[in-house]
C-alpha positions in Angstrom: -79.8 9.5 -22.6 -81.7 10.9 -19.6 -81.9 8.1 -17.1 -83.7 7.8 -13.7 -82.3 5.3 -11.2 -84.5 4.3 -8.2 -82.2 2.5 -5.9 -81.8 2.6 -2.1 -78.5 0.8 -1.8 -75.8 3.5 -1.8 -73.0 1.3 -3.0 -74.9 -0.1 -5.9 -76.2 3.4 -6.9 -72.7 4.9 -6.8 -71.4 2.0 -8.9 -74.1 2.5 -11.6 -73.8 6.3 -11.5 -70.1 6.2 -12.2 -70.4 3.7 -15.0 -73.4 5.4 -16.8 -72.0 8.9 -16.6 -68.8 7.4 -18.2 -71.1 6.4 -21.1 -72.3 10.1 -21.4 -75.7 9.4 -19.9 -77.4 11.9 -17.7 -78.5 10.1 -14.5 -80.8 11.2 -11.6 -81.0 9.1 -8.5 -84.0 8.6 -6.2 -83.3 6.6 -3.0 -86.9 5.5 -2.0 -90.0 4.5 -3.8 -92.1 7.5 -3.1 -89.6 10.0 -4.4 -88.9 7.7 -7.3 -92.5 7.6 -8.3 -92.7 11.4 -8.2 -89.6 11.7 -10.4 -90.9 9.0 -12.8 -94.3 10.6 -13.3 -92.6 13.9 -13.9 -91.5 12.6 -17.3 -88.7 13.4 -19.6 -86.8 10.1 -19.0 -85.6 7.8 -21.8 -85.1 4.8 -19.6 -86.0 4.2 -15.9 -84.1 1.7 -13.8 -86.0 0.4 -10.7 -85.1 -1.8 -7.8 -88.0 -4.0 -6.7 -87.5 -3.8 -2.9 -87.5 -0.1 -1.9 -88.4 1.8 1.3 -91.7 3.8 1.2 -93.0 2.2 -2.0 -92.0 -1.0 -3.7 -90.9 -1.2 -7.3 -93.9 -3.1 -8.6 -96.2 -0.3 -7.3 -94.1 2.3 -9.0 -94.3 0.7 -12.4 -98.0 -0.2 -12.1 -98.8 3.4 -11.1 -96.6 4.8 -13.9 -98.3 2.6 -16.5 -101.7 3.6 -15.2 -100.8 7.2 -16.1 -100.3 6.1 -19.7 -96.5 6.5 -19.6 -94.7 4.1 -21.9 -91.1 5.0 -20.9 -89.0 1.8 -21.0 -88.5 0.4 -17.5 -85.8 -2.0 -16.4 -86.1 -3.9 -13.1 -82.8 -4.4 -11.3 -83.3 -6.8 -8.4 -82.1 -9.7 -6.3 -85.5 -11.5 -6.9 -84.5 -14.1 -9.5 -87.3 -16.6 -9.5 -89.4 -17.2 -12.7 -92.5 -16.1 -10.8 -90.7 -12.9 -9.8 -89.8 -12.2 -13.4 -93.3 -12.8 -14.6 -94.7 -10.6 -11.9 -92.3 -7.8 -12.8 -92.9 -7.9 -16.5 -96.7 -8.2 -16.0 -96.6 -5.1 -13.9 -95.4 -3.2 -17.0 -91.6 -3.5 -16.9 -89.8 -3.9 -20.3 -86.7 -5.8 -19.0 -85.5 -7.6 -15.9 -81.9 -7.9 -14.7 -80.9 -9.9 -11.6 -78.3 -8.7 -9.1 -75.4 -9.3 -9.0 -75.0 -8.2 -12.6 -72.2 -7.3 -15.0 -72.1 -3.6 -15.7 -71.5 -4.3 -19.4 -74.8 -6.1 -19.6 -76.7 -3.3 -17.8 -75.2 -0.8 -20.3 -76.2 -3.0 -23.2 -79.7 -3.5 -22.0 -80.2 0.3 -21.5 -78.9 0.9 -25.0 -81.3 -1.7 -26.4 -84.3 -0.1 -24.6 -83.2 3.3 -25.9 -83.0 2.0 -29.5 -86.5 0.4 -29.2 -87.9 3.7 -28.1 -86.3 5.4 -31.0 -87.7 2.9 -33.5 -91.2 2.9 -32.2 -91.3 6.8 -32.0 -90.9 7.2 -35.8 -94.5 6.0 -36.5 -97.3 7.7 -34.7 -100.4 6.0 -36.2 -101.2 2.4 -37.2 -104.3 1.2 -39.0 -105.6 -2.2 -40.1 -109.1 -2.2 -41.6 -111.3 -0.3 -39.1 -108.8 -0.7 -36.2 -106.7 2.4 -35.5 -103.9 3.0 -33.0 -102.5 6.4 -32.0 -99.1 6.0 -30.6 -98.9 9.6 -29.3 -101.9 9.6 -27.0 -101.8 5.7 -26.6 -105.4 5.3 -27.8 -107.1 2.5 -29.8 -110.4 2.7 -31.8 -112.4 0.0 -33.6 -115.0 1.3 -36.0 -114.5 4.8 -34.4 -115.3 3.4 -30.9 -112.7 3.6 -28.2 -111.1 0.4 -27.0 -109.6 0.5 -23.5 -106.4 -1.6 -23.1 -103.9 -2.3 -20.4 -100.3 -1.4 -21.2 -99.2 -4.9 -22.0 -102.3 -5.4 -24.2 -101.5 -2.2 -26.0 -98.0 -3.4 -26.6 -99.1 -6.8 -27.9 -101.7 -5.2 -30.2 -99.1 -2.7 -31.4 -96.7 -5.5 -32.3 -99.4 -7.4 -34.1 -100.4 -4.3 -36.1 -96.8 -3.5 -37.0 -96.5 -7.0 -38.4 -99.9 -7.2 -40.2 -100.2 -10.3 -42.3 -97.2 -12.0 -40.7 -97.3 -15.1 -38.5 -95.9 -14.4 -35.1 -95.0 -17.4 -33.0 -95.6 -17.7 -29.2 -91.8 -17.5 -28.7 -91.5 -14.4 -30.9 -94.3 -12.7 -28.9 -92.7 -13.7 -25.5 -89.4 -12.2 -26.6 -90.7 -9.0 -28.3 -93.6 -8.1 -26.1 -92.6 -9.5 -22.7 -88.8 -9.6 -23.2 -88.8 -13.2 -22.1 -85.8 -15.1 -23.5 -87.0 -18.2 -21.8 -90.4 -20.0 -21.7 -92.1 -19.1 -18.4 -94.4 -22.1 -18.9 -97.6 -20.1 -18.5 -100.5 -19.2 -20.8 -99.6 -15.5 -20.7 -99.6 -15.1 -24.5 -102.9 -17.0 -25.0 -104.7 -15.1 -22.2 -103.6 -11.7 -23.5 -104.7 -12.6 -27.1 -108.0 -13.8 -25.7 -108.6 -10.6 -23.9 -107.6 -8.5 -26.9 -110.1 -10.4 -29.0 -112.9 -9.7 -26.5 -112.0 -6.0 -26.3 -111.8 -5.7 -30.1 -115.3 -7.3 -30.5 -115.7 -11.0 -31.3 -119.0 -10.3 -33.2 -117.2 -8.0 -35.7 -115.0 -9.4 -38.5 -112.2 -11.1 -36.6 -108.8 -9.5 -37.0 -106.5 -11.7 -34.8 -106.3 -15.2 -36.2 -104.8 -18.3 -34.7 -102.5 -20.1 -37.1 -102.7 -23.6 -35.9 -99.4 -25.0 -34.9 -97.6 -21.8 -35.6 -98.9 -18.7 -33.7 -101.0 -15.7 -34.4 -101.6 -13.2 -37.2 -103.4 -9.9 -37.4 -104.9 -9.2 -40.8 -107.7 -7.2 -42.4 -110.9 -9.3 -43.2 -110.4 -8.9 -47.0 -106.9 -10.3 -46.9 -106.4 -14.0 -47.7 
């Protein structure tokens, strides 16, 4: 895979570079946030690994700017900031995974492989449709009754997951793991608030598509489905 590493610590960067090249990955290094953002926006990466604390531009700003351009390349934060609030902040900025330093190289390699597999799986389907709701995965656009719906990257990912599992009940835990990559409960209303915003943007006065299954979770289904 073509990987971009944005890391200012020379020892850590060398350690990662040697290990990943040994796994037949092609790795490019950027040593500050400004150069890292330029490389990231340039595209062509299969996974981007970003330190949060960087000179010139911090990791959160890099990921937010990258997502604002419409890029959906998987991003892994690699950082010493290990608090739950730090993790939530990083994932809400648009990152796909979060690994705390010090880390085991085997775990980093496994997480990169998992992000790469996810990208391969999601790239096979380019268009999703449920009733009058359409999602184009190539240009990252959503339309309801032919009208454009503007979504933030995490809202897009949540809706994509709901549409891919039309008619299935998805629990809060499942959504935290699959949309936010939380393998713990951050004890926030992050799922509920994103679902509420999605409902607003899809139009509450139209036939509702996202349904709350009391005591279980959420389900997206066409109005004519039981």
